[in-house]
SELODREN-553406 format. One record per residue (C-alpha): residue in one letter; x, y, z. Coordinates in steps of 0.1 Angstrom, whole numbers, padded with zeros to 4 digits, always signed. Each point is the difference from the previous one (the first is absolute). Last residue first. Layout:
aXYZ;...
REM end
This chain:
s-1465-0091-1424;n+0036+0023-0021;a-0011-0015-0034;i-0039-0004+0006;f-0010+0039+0013;d+0028+0006-0032;a-0020-0012-0021;f-0034+0015+0017;v+0010+0029-0011;r+0012-0008-0034;s-0029-0009-0004;a-0017+0028+0017;e+0019+0023-0026;n-0004-0019-0028;e+0023-0019-0018;n-0030-0019-0016;a+0016-0044-0006;v+0015-0004+0035;v+0001-0039+0010;f+0000+0000+0043;c+0025-0042-0002;l-0009-0037+0015;t+0029-0014-0009;l-0007-0042-0014;k+0022-0022+0015;k+0024-0035-0011;g+0029+0004+0027;g+0009-0033-0006;e-0014-0024+0025;i-0041+0004+0003;r-0005+0003+0040;i-0028-0026+0012;k-0039+0011+0010;v-0022-0023+0021;l-0033-0007+0002;n-0025-0008+0029;d+0003+0021+0029;d-0006+0030-0028;l+0024+0022-0024;l-0020+0015-0028;d+0013+0040-0001;d+0034-0014+0016;a+0003-0018-0038;m-0011+0033-0017;r+0025+0013+0019;g+0027-0022-0004;v-0005-0008-0040;f-0024-0030-0015;l+0003-0033-0014;s-0026-0023+0011;a+0006-0035+0005;w-0024-0035-0002;n-0003-0022+0029;n-0042+0001+0006;y-0017+0013+0024;t+0015+0031+0012;i+0013+0005-0042;l-0034+0004-0009;e-0016+0027+0033;k+0037+0022-0008;i-0002+0000-0039;t-0044+0010+0010;e+0011+0026+0019;n+0026+0012-0025;r-0024+0001-0027;v-0011-0022-0028;d+0011-0007-0038;m+0001-0036+0001;h+0026-0022-0022;y+0015-0026+0022;e+0038+0010+0001;r+0026-0019-0013;p+0030+0021-0004;v+0028-0005-0028;f+0032-0001+0011;g+0037+0009-0004;e+0001+0025+0028;e-0006+0028-0021;l-0024-0016-0013;c-0017+0003+0034;f+0003+0032+0005;d-0013+0011-0036;q-0034-0021+0016;l+0002+0023+0031;q+0004+0035-0023;k-0023-0014-0026;h-0033-0003+0032;i+0015+0035+0012;r-0010+0017-0037;r-0031-0024-0005;d-0014+0015+0031;g-0031-0025+0013;r+0022-0028-0006;m+0020-0005+0035;l+0011-0030-0001;v-0016-0037+0008;f+0034-0022-0003;q+0004-0042+0003;e+0038-0006+0009;e+0020-0017-0019;r+0029+0030-0009;l-0004+0010+0038;e+0037-0009+0008;w+0004+0026-0030;l-0007+0027+0020;r+0026-0005+0020;v-0014-0007+0038;s+0004+0025+0033;e-0016-0005+0037;r-0006-0037-0005;g-0027-0018+0021;a-0031+0004-0017;l+0016-0010-0035;p-0019-0042+0001;h-0033+0024+0002;r-0013-0013+0035;k+0001+0046+0017;n-0018+0008-0044;v+0021+0015-0023;m+0011+0033-0012;v+0031+0011-0021;y+0019+0028+0007;l+0012+0027-0019;y+0022+0026+0011;d-0018+0038-0002;e+0024+0031-0003;k-0012+0028+0010;i-0008+0041-0002;p+0017+0003-0034;i-0003+0033-0013;v-0008+0000-0044;r+0001+0037-0013;g-0003+0005-0040;f-0016-0031-0005;e+0012-0025-0034;e-0020-0025-0008;t-0009-0040+0006;l-0006+0002+0042;l+0001-0034+0016;e+0032-0004+0019;r-0009+0043+0013;y-0031-0021+0017;a-0028+0031+0003;f-0008+0029+0019;s-0012+0028-0025;a+0012+0036-0006;d-0027+0029-0022;l-0028-0021-0012;q-0021+0005-0035;g+0033+0009-0017;q-0005-0024-0027;r+0038-0023+0005;l-0014+0008+0040;m-0031-0020-0007;e+0016-0026-0020;e+0024-0007+0024;l-0035-0009+0022;e-0012-0015-0021;y+0028-0028-0005;s+0008-0003+0041;r-0042-0006+0013;y-0017+0029+0016;e-0004+0017+0026;w-0009+0042+0008;i+0013+0030+0016;g-0016+0028+0003;v+0027+0027+0026;n-0011+0037+0005;i+0027+0027+0007;g-0008+0024+0021;p+0007-0022+0033;h+0037-0007-0009;i+0009-0011+0032;g-0034-0022+0016;r+0004-0010-0044;f+0027-0019+0003;e-0003-0011+0030;r-0036-0016-0012;i+0026-0013-0036;m+0017-0013+0018;q-0030-0021+0026;i-0017-0007-0035;i+0030-0009-0013;n+0005-0027+0030;y+0020-0034-0028;q-0025-0026+0005;k-0027+0022+0002;l-0003+0020-0028;f+0015-0030-0020;y-0021-0008-0030;m+0013+0025-0025;s+0008+0036+0007;g-0012+0032-0015;l+0008+0040+0009;i-0023+0027-0014;l+0019+0034+0025;q-0023+0037-0005;a+0013+0026+0012;n-0026+0014+0022;e+0030+0032+0008;t+0025+0002-0021;v+0033-0016+0007;s+0030+0018+0004;f-0005+0017+0036;e-0005-0043+0007;q+0029-0011+0000;l+0012+0019+0029;r-0030-0007+0025;g+0010-0037-0012;l+0034+0007+0008;m-0011+0012+0031;k-0025-0025+0015;k+0026-0034-0011;y+0027+0024+0024;e-0026-0002+0027;g-0007-0033+0003;y+0035-0007-0003;m+0013+0024+0025;y-0037-0016+0021;t+0014-0031-0001;v+0036+0004+0007;h-0012+0017+0033;p-0023-0031+0005;y+0021-0021-0006;m+0038+0009+0022;l-0008-0007+0032;s-0015-0032-0006;g+0037-0007-0020;a+0016+0010+0031;e-0019-0023+0019;t+0005-0027-0028;l-0024-0007-0019;d-0013-0031-0011;l+0011-0023-0024;g-0016-0034-0018;a-0030-0021+0024;r+0021-0017+0025;a+0023+0036+0002;k+0030+0005-0010;q+0015+0041+0004;f-0005+0027-0019;l+0018+0044+0002;r+0029-0004+0016;v+0018+0035+0013;s+0033+0018-0005;f-0028+0030-0024;e+0023+0001-0027;d+0015-0034-0007;e-0043-0019+0011;i-0010+0021-0030;a+0026-0005-0022;k-0004-0032+0010;l-0036-0005-0010;q+0002+0013-0035;k+0032-0029-0001;f-0027-0027+0009;l-0019+0015-0028;a+0023+0000-0029;s+0008-0039+0010;q-0035-0010+0003;p-0008+0011-0032;i-0021+0029-0014;s-0031-0003-0010;l-0010+0019+0026;k-0037-0029+0012;e+0032-0029-0006;a+0027+0017+0025;a-0029+0005+0027;e-0013-0039-0003;s+0035-0014-0005;y+0014+0022+0031;k-0034-0008+0020;r-0022+0020+0023;c-0020+0011-0027;e-0012+0033+0016;c+0037+0012+0017;v+0020-0014-0024;t-0021+0021-0029;l+0002+0031+0023;f+0037-0005+0006;c+0007-0002-0040;r-0027+0026-0005;m+0029+0020+0028;q+0028-0005-0018;l-0014+0008-0034;i-0003+0034+0015;t+0026+0010+0016;m+0013-0007+0031;
REM end
């Protein structure tokens, strides 16, 4: 069993759905099925069976789970310890991020990294996208979490983490609320209230609409996401968010509807200062 096969198996166990596991791993479902099939062929067993809530482990899969969890955990520990040989004790790593630490579990990533590399002191600061890029360029940050589509400069190492696709959010009384997906051009008559606090995100949302042949009709309000949530809850307005941001705002009054056509923002880890600490953290991200 390979390391990739272990990751695939454990991720399906966690998500209990093939589609969600493939998304979390950033691989096609066909590639996920191939890795799982290789495990089943190697041991002549079946790993998963369908259940009401998604997938359950078979008896053989349940037997395998604790052993795979242990082996993969030991592998990550070994990888971290080996990398520590090239990292100075008490090394400093200064990271930046847009205002999405919670939505993408970035704090959890850093906590796991610190557990493996206690000798590297990690600090993280939140800024708007244009501020982050300027700080990276000036050397004030070693690296940053950012959306690749919003970068205007080239950096030495950019590691994709997650492709986050575009959704429209409306309240449950809205005429579109029963749809699973829409084309963006179908929203040309909608009244929008969009995120304006980060001008690059706002421009990218406008550009998505312009690509579909229309200028979004906006209320010009510079408000936070929670306020946007309130506005679309009590009005038949719409807003555009990528999936993780939409999930963070969803409640019993709102729905998110997938925008067809593959419009997305790609969360990446961007390295500007190539030092030992940033290299080890980048390798950790790439192998997570």
